C-alpha positions in Angstrom: -10.1 -43.4 -0.9 -10.2 -46.9 -2.1 -11.8 -49.4 0.3 -11.6 -46.8 3.1 -7.9 -46.2 2.6 -6.2 -43.0 1.5 -4.9 -43.2 -2.1 -2.2 -40.6 -2.6 -2.1 -41.0 -6.4 -5.8 -40.3 -6.7 -5.3 -37.2 -4.3 -2.5 -35.9 -6.4 -4.5 -36.4 -9.7 -7.5 -34.6 -8.2 -5.3 -31.8 -6.8 -3.7 -31.3 -10.2 -7.0 -31.2 -11.9 -8.4 -28.6 -9.6 -5.3 -26.5 -9.8 -5.4 -26.6 -13.6 -9.1 -25.6 -13.7 -8.4 -22.7 -11.3 -5.4 -21.4 -13.2 -7.2 -21.6 -16.5 -10.0 -19.5 -15.0 -7.9 -17.0 -13.1 -5.0 -16.5 -15.5 -7.1 -14.5 -18.2 -8.6 -12.4 -15.3 -5.1 -11.5 -14.1 -3.9 -10.5 -17.6 -7.0 -8.2 -17.9 -6.5 -6.7 -14.5 -2.9 -5.9 -15.2 -3.6 -4.2 -18.5 -1.4 -6.5 -20.6 -2.2 -6.1 -24.2 -0.8 -8.6 -26.8 1.0 -7.5 -29.9 -1.8 -8.8 -32.1 -4.3 -6.7 -30.2 -2.2 -3.7 -30.7 -2.0 -4.3 -34.4 -5.7 -4.7 -34.5 -6.3 -1.5 -32.6 -4.0 0.4 -35.0 -5.6 -1.2 -38.1 -9.0 -0.2 -36.9 -8.0 3.3 -36.1 -8.8 3.0 -32.4 -5.2 4.0 -31.5 -2.3 5.9 -33.2 0.8 4.0 -34.5 3.5 3.7 -31.9 5.9 5.9 -34.0 3.3 8.8 -33.8 3.0 8.5 -30.1 6.9 8.4 -29.7 7.2 11.5 -31.9 4.6 13.3 -29.8 6.4 12.2 -26.6 9.7 13.6 -27.9 8.1 16.9 -28.8 7.0 17.2 -25.1 10.1 15.9 -23.3 13.6 15.2 -24.6 15.0 11.9 -23.5 15.2 8.2 -24.4 12.2 6.0 -23.9 13.1 3.2 -21.5 9.6 1.6 -21.0 6.3 1.8 -22.8 2.8 0.1 -22.0 -0.6 0.3 -23.5 -3.5 0.2 -21.2 -7.2 0.6 -21.3 -8.7 2.7 -18.5 -12.3 3.3 -18.4 -12.6 2.6 -22.1 -9.7 5.0 -22.9 -6.5 3.6 -24.5 -3.5 5.2 -22.8 0.2 4.8 -23.6 2.4 5.1 -20.4 5.9 5.8 -21.2 9.1 6.3 -19.1 11.8 8.5 -20.4 15.3 9.1 -19.1 17.0 12.5 -19.6 20.8 12.7 -20.3 21.0 14.0 -16.7 19.6 10.7 -15.5 16.2 12.1 -14.4 13.3 9.7 -15.2 9.9 11.0 -16.3 6.6 9.3 -16.5 4.3 10.3 -19.4 0.7 9.4 -20.1 -0.6 9.8 -23.7 -4.1 9.3 -25.1 -3.4 6.5 -27.6 -6.3 7.5 -29.8 -5.6 11.3 -30.1 -2.0 11.7 -29.1 -2.9 14.2 -26.4 -0.7 14.5 -23.3 -2.6 13.4 -20.3 0.1 13.6 -17.7 3.8 14.3 -17.3 5.6 13.9 -13.9 9.0 13.2 -12.7 9.2 9.6 -11.6 10.2 8.9 -8.0 
């Protein structure tokens, strides 16, 4: 307020500033919560031997279940890196598969609803 009057320009500027600060704080938290992993992080994890190369994971997935991979995500859960894959069979049935990204061991296989 300038001289006791409401100044809409100053209000908008202050609102924009507060919104920018909140988004800059909350956006990284949202990315961590959703499990998003950047491509550079995946390369770093592969280079340091913390996870197997994606081609190795895909080979292990195909040994377990025939089908075409339609989705894949890498997530960290309780310190364990896990690849979550969705595969579709020729019949149209969709399967969800979880594979330990460090060892390649199958964690879970279930038909997706």
